[in-house]
C-alpha positions as protocol buffer text, in pm:
chain_id: "A"
residue {
  index: 1
  type: UNK
  ca { x: -4444 y: -6060 z: 8241 }
}
residue {
  index: 2
  type: UNK
  ca { x: -4571 y: -5758 z: 8434 }
}
residue {
  index: 3
  type: UNK
  ca { x: -4618 y: -5962 z: 8753 }
}
residue {
  index: 4
  type: UNK
  ca { x: -4303 y: -6174 z: 8738 }
}
residue {
  index: 5
  type: UNK
  ca { x: -4070 y: -6105 z: 9029 }
}
residue {
  index: 6
  type: UNK
  ca { x: -3712 y: -6195 z: 9114 }
}
residue {
  index: 7
  type: UNK
  ca { x: -3837 y: -6465 z: 9353 }
}
residue {
  index: 8
  type: UNK
  ca { x: -3999 y: -6641 z: 9055 }
}
residue {
  index: 9
  type: UNK
  ca { x: -3675 y: -6653 z: 8858 }
}
residue {
  index: 10
  type: UNK
  ca { x: -3359 y: -6672 z: 9068 }
}
residue {
  index: 11
  type: UNK
  ca { x: -3202 y: -6993 z: 9204 }
}
residue {
  index: 12
  type: UNK
  ca { x: -3269 y: -7182 z: 8881 }
}
residue {
  index: 13
  type: UNK
  ca { x: -2906 y: -7165 z: 8764 }
}
residue {
  index: 14
  type: UNK
  ca { x: -2703 y: -7076 z: 9072 }
}
residue {
  index: 15
  type: UNK
  ca { x: -2814 y: -7207 z: 9408 }
}
residue {
  index: 16
  type: UNK
  ca { x: -2563 y: -7031 z: 9631 }
}
residue {
  index: 17
  type: UNK
  ca { x: -2441 y: -6673 z: 9577 }
}
residue {
  index: 18
  type: UNK
  ca { x: -2066 y: -6624 z: 9525 }
}
residue {
  index: 19
  type: UNK
  ca { x: -1952 y: -6426 z: 9831 }
}
residue {
  index: 20
  type: UNK
  ca { x: -1623 y: -6311 z: 9980 }
}
residue {
  index: 21
  type: UNK
  ca { x: -1514 y: -6077 z: 10258 }
}
residue {
  index: 22
  type: UNK
  ca { x: -1336 y: -5745 z: 10197 }
}
residue {
  index: 23
  type: UNK
  ca { x: -1021 y: -5876 z: 10369 }
}
residue {
  index: 24
  type: UNK
  ca { x: -995 y: -6183 z: 10145 }
}
residue {
  index: 25
  type: UNK
  ca { x: -695 y: -6185 z: 9908 }
}
residue {
  index: 26
  type: UNK
  ca { x: -749 y: -6101 z: 9540 }
}
residue {
  index: 27
  type: UNK
  ca { x: -667 y: -6459 z: 9439 }
}
residue {
  index: 28
  type: UNK
  ca { x: -986 y: -6568 z: 9616 }
}
residue {
  index: 29
  type: UNK
  ca { x: -1186 y: -6390 z: 9344 }
}
residue {
  index: 30
  type: UNK
  ca { x: -1024 y: -6610 z: 9080 }
}
residue {
  index: 31
  type: UNK
  ca { x: -1102 y: -6925 z: 9279 }
}
residue {
  index: 32
  type: UNK
  ca { x: -1470 y: -6832 z: 9308 }
}
residue {
  index: 33
  type: UNK
  ca { x: -1508 y: -6731 z: 8944 }
}
residue {
  index: 34
  type: UNK
  ca { x: -1343 y: -7052 z: 8825 }
}
residue {
  index: 35
  type: UNK
  ca { x: -1553 y: -7261 z: 9062 }
}
residue {
  index: 36
  type: UNK
  ca { x: -1861 y: -7207 z: 8846 }
}
residue {
  index: 37
  type: UNK
  ca { x: -1843 y: -7048 z: 8499 }
}
residue {
  index: 38
  type: UNK
  ca { x: -2196 y: -6912 z: 8544 }
}
residue {
  index: 39
  type: UNK
  ca { x: -2068 y: -6664 z: 8804 }
}
residue {
  index: 40
  type: UNK
  ca { x: -2019 y: -6319 z: 8651 }
}
residue {
  index: 41
  type: UNK
  ca { x: -1954 y: -6138 z: 8981 }
}
residue {
  index: 42
  type: UNK
  ca { x: -1848 y: -6192 z: 9338 }
}
residue {
  index: 43
  type: UNK
  ca { x: -2044 y: -6024 z: 9617 }
}
residue {
  index: 44
  type: UNK
  ca { x: -1848 y: -5873 z: 9902 }
}
residue {
  index: 45
  type: UNK
  ca { x: -2015 y: -5905 z: 10242 }
}
residue {
  index: 46
  type: UNK
  ca { x: -1937 y: -5801 z: 10598 }
}
residue {
  index: 47
  type: UNK
  ca { x: -1926 y: -6042 z: 10894 }
}
residue {
  index: 48
  type: UNK
  ca { x: -2306 y: -6046 z: 10916 }
}
residue {
  index: 49
  type: UNK
  ca { x: -2356 y: -6131 z: 10547 }
}
residue {
  index: 50
  type: UNK
  ca { x: -2462 y: -5779 z: 10454 }
}
residue {
  index: 51
  type: UNK
  ca { x: -2368 y: -5670 z: 10101 }
}
residue {
  index: 52
  type: UNK
  ca { x: -2098 y: -5401 z: 10093 }
}
residue {
  index: 53
  type: UNK
  ca { x: -1960 y: -5429 z: 9739 }
}
residue {
  index: 54
  type: UNK
  ca { x: -1931 y: -5616 z: 9411 }
}
residue {
  index: 55
  type: UNK
  ca { x: -1639 y: -5734 z: 9201 }
}
residue {
  index: 56
  type: UNK
  ca { x: -1748 y: -5818 z: 8845 }
}
residue {
  index: 57
  type: UNK
  ca { x: -1550 y: -6048 z: 8620 }
}
residue {
  index: 58
  type: UNK
  ca { x: -1483 y: -5759 z: 8382 }
}
residue {
  index: 59
  type: UNK
  ca { x: -1356 y: -5538 z: 8665 }
}
residue {
  index: 60
  type: UNK
  ca { x: -1131 y: -5818 z: 8786 }
}
residue {
  index: 61
  type: UNK
  ca { x: -988 y: -5866 z: 8437 }
}
residue {
  index: 62
  type: UNK
  ca { x: -907 y: -5495 z: 8425 }
}
residue {
  index: 63
  type: UNK
  ca { x: -740 y: -5508 z: 8767 }
}
residue {
  index: 64
  type: UNK
  ca { x: -546 y: -5816 z: 8658 }
}
residue {
  index: 65
  type: UNK
  ca { x: -420 y: -5623 z: 8358 }
}
residue {
  index: 66
  type: UNK
  ca { x: -299 y: -5338 z: 8582 }
}
residue {
  index: 67
  type: UNK
  ca { x: -129 y: -5581 z: 8819 }
}
residue {
  index: 68
  type: UNK
  ca { x: 27 y: -5808 z: 8560 }
}
residue {
  index: 69
  type: UNK
  ca { x: 149 y: -5609 z: 8269 }
}
residue {
  index: 70
  type: UNK
  ca { x: -26 y: -5288 z: 8171 }
}
residue {
  index: 71
  type: UNK
  ca { x: 256 y: -5041 z: 8115 }
}
residue {
  index: 72
  type: UNK
  ca { x: 66 y: -4727 z: 8018 }
}
residue {
  index: 73
  type: UNK
  ca { x: -275 y: -4583 z: 8102 }
}
residue {
  index: 74
  type: UNK
  ca { x: -507 y: -4330 z: 7947 }
}
residue {
  index: 75
  type: UNK
  ca { x: -517 y: -3992 z: 8124 }
}
residue {
  index: 76
  type: UNK
  ca { x: -874 y: -4043 z: 8247 }
}
residue {
  index: 77
  type: UNK
  ca { x: -783 y: -4387 z: 8389 }
}
residue {
  index: 78
  type: UNK
  ca { x: -487 y: -4286 z: 8608 }
}
residue {
  index: 79
  type: UNK
  ca { x: -681 y: -4303 z: 8936 }
}
residue {
  index: 80
  type: UNK
  ca { x: -807 y: -4657 z: 8869 }
}
residue {
  index: 81
  type: UNK
  ca { x: -462 y: -4768 z: 8758 }
}
residue {
  index: 82
  type: UNK
  ca { x: -299 y: -4640 z: 9077 }
}
residue {
  index: 83
  type: UNK
  ca { x: -572 y: -4786 z: 9297 }
}
residue {
  index: 84
  type: UNK
  ca { x: -556 y: -5124 z: 9120 }
}
residue {
  index: 85
  type: UNK
  ca { x: -176 y: -5140 z: 9120 }
}
residue {
  index: 86
  type: UNK
  ca { x: -180 y: -5117 z: 9502 }
}
residue {
  index: 87
  type: UNK
  ca { x: -467 y: -5365 z: 9545 }
}
residue {
  index: 88
  type: UNK
  ca { x: -408 y: -5668 z: 9764 }
}
residue {
  index: 89
  type: UNK
  ca { x: -750 y: -5749 z: 9904 }
}
residue {
  index: 90
  type: UNK
  ca { x: -1100 y: -5776 z: 9760 }
}
residue {
  index: 91
  type: UNK
  ca { x: -1210 y: -5461 z: 9941 }
}
residue {
  index: 92
  type: UNK
  ca { x: -943 y: -5262 z: 9755 }
}
residue {
  index: 93
  type: UNK
  ca { x: -1116 y: -5310 z: 9421 }
}
residue {
  index: 94
  type: UNK
  ca { x: -1486 y: -5361 z: 9494 }
}
residue {
  index: 95
  type: UNK
  ca { x: -1751 y: -5132 z: 9349 }
}
residue {
  index: 96
  type: UNK
  ca { x: -2049 y: -5000 z: 9545 }
}
residue {
  index: 97
  type: UNK
  ca { x: -2328 y: -5257 z: 9538 }
}
residue {
  index: 98
  type: UNK
  ca { x: -2623 y: -5265 z: 9299 }
}
residue {
  index: 99
  type: UNK
  ca { x: -2885 y: -5517 z: 9413 }
}
residue {
  index: 100
  type: UNK
  ca { x: -3244 y: -5640 z: 9392 }
}
residue {
  index: 101
  type: UNK
  ca { x: -3500 y: -5778 z: 9634 }
}
residue {
  index: 102
  type: UNK
  ca { x: -3712 y: -6090 z: 9586 }
}
residue {
  index: 103
  type: UNK
  ca { x: -4011 y: -5867 z: 9515 }
}
residue {
  index: 104
  type: UNK
  ca { x: -3837 y: -5660 z: 9244 }
}
residue {
  index: 105
  type: UNK
  ca { x: -4015 y: -5688 z: 8909 }
}
residue {
  index: 106
  type: UNK
  ca { x: -3821 y: -5864 z: 8633 }
}
residue {
  index: 107
  type: UNK
  ca { x: -3895 y: -5577 z: 8396 }
}
residue {
  index: 108
  type: UNK
  ca { x: -3721 y: -5344 z: 8644 }
}
residue {
  index: 109
  type: UNK
  ca { x: -3430 y: -5590 z: 8657 }
}
residue {
  index: 110
  type: UNK
  ca { x: -3397 y: -5572 z: 8278 }
}
residue {
  index: 111
  type: UNK
  ca { x: -3375 y: -5196 z: 8303 }
}
residue {
  index: 112
  type: UNK
  ca { x: -3107 y: -5217 z: 8575 }
}
residue {
  index: 113
  type: UNK
  ca { x: -2902 y: -5469 z: 8379 }
}
residue {
  index: 114
  type: UNK
  ca { x: -2912 y: -5245 z: 8072 }
}
residue {
  index: 115
  type: UNK
  ca { x: -2843 y: -4922 z: 8260 }
}
residue {
  index: 116
  type: UNK
  ca { x: -2562 y: -5059 z: 8475 }
}
residue {
  index: 117
  type: UNK
  ca { x: -2414 y: -5281 z: 8202 }
}
residue {
  index: 118
  type: UNK
  ca { x: -2400 y: -5584 z: 8434 }
}
residue {
  index: 119
  type: UNK
  ca { x: -2477 y: -5952 z: 8393 }
}
residue {
  index: 120
  type: UNK
  ca { x: -2561 y: -6054 z: 8746 }
}
residue {
  index: 121
  type: UNK
  ca { x: -2722 y: -5903 z: 9054 }
}
residue {
  index: 122
  type: UNK
  ca { x: -2719 y: -6004 z: 9418 }
}
residue {
  index: 123
  type: UNK
  ca { x: -3057 y: -6065 z: 9578 }
}
residue {
  index: 124
  type: UNK
  ca { x: -3075 y: -5921 z: 9929 }
}
residue {
  index: 125
  type: UNK
  ca { x: -3327 y: -5939 z: 10211 }
}
residue {
  index: 126
  type: UNK
  ca { x: -3469 y: -5643 z: 10404 }
}
residue {
  index: 127
  type: UNK
  ca { x: -3151 y: -5617 z: 10612 }
}
residue {
  index: 128
  type: UNK
  ca { x: -2924 y: -5608 z: 10306 }
}
residue {
  index: 129
  type: UNK
  ca { x: -2794 y: -5963 z: 10354 }
}
residue {
  index: 130
  type: UNK
  ca { x: -2716 y: -6158 z: 10038 }
}
residue {
  index: 131
  type: UNK
  ca { x: -2968 y: -6441 z: 9997 }
}
residue {
  index: 132
  type: UNK
  ca { x: -2917 y: -6523 z: 9631 }
}
residue {
  index: 133
  type: UNK
  ca { x: -2779 y: -6451 z: 9290 }
}
residue {
  index: 134
  type: UNK
  ca { x: -2981 y: -6340 z: 8986 }
}
residue {
  index: 135
  type: UNK
  ca { x: -2797 y: -6435 z: 8669 }
}
residue {
  index: 136
  type: UNK
  ca { x: -2882 y: -6263 z: 8340 }
}
residue {
  index: 137
  type: UNK
  ca { x: -2941 y: -6606 z: 8184 }
}
residue {
  index: 138
  type: UNK
  ca { x: -3218 y: -6673 z: 8437 }
}
residue {
  index: 139
  type: UNK
  ca { x: -3380 y: -6344 z: 8337 }
}
residue {
  index: 140
  type: UNK
  ca { x: -3353 y: -6422 z: 7965 }
}
residue {
  index: 141
  type: UNK
  ca { x: -3498 y: -6768 z: 8015 }
}
residue {
  index: 142
  type: UNK
  ca { x: -3806 y: -6627 z: 8188 }
}
residue {
  index: 143
  type: UNK
  ca { x: -3853 y: -6326 z: 7960 }
}
residue {
  index: 144
  type: UNK
  ca { x: -3845 y: -6548 z: 7652 }
}
residue {
  index: 145
  type: UNK
  ca { x: -4049 y: -6822 z: 7826 }
}
residue {
  index: 146
  type: UNK
  ca { x: -3794 y: -7097 z: 7758 }
}
């Protein structure tokens, strides 16, 4: 397992990464996530394909709650509530990107997934362009040799 890299694991479940642009409407996130139930995130890219942000399914559910019914918020969540309530485009809600390279070790990926509490990571090239999607199920499959 020590020598297993992202390039040995990704593209077994999802062939094309789920990407959108920052100016795309929020509804586009729903369309992408529903397109393939294996997608756990949408990667936000600029015009050159470079990764600039991420919208996870859990984040999008939270934003949906703010936009479609949440009436009160906890004191420490006021900023996110205000930001989400004004959101219209993907770029309004995206988080800063967390990513891996093809040469990243799978054991390092496991650490990132645990630390960041995420289920999916974009794979980028040396220029930061999204070239793939590493799903947590692909990692589990390889770690457990299934």
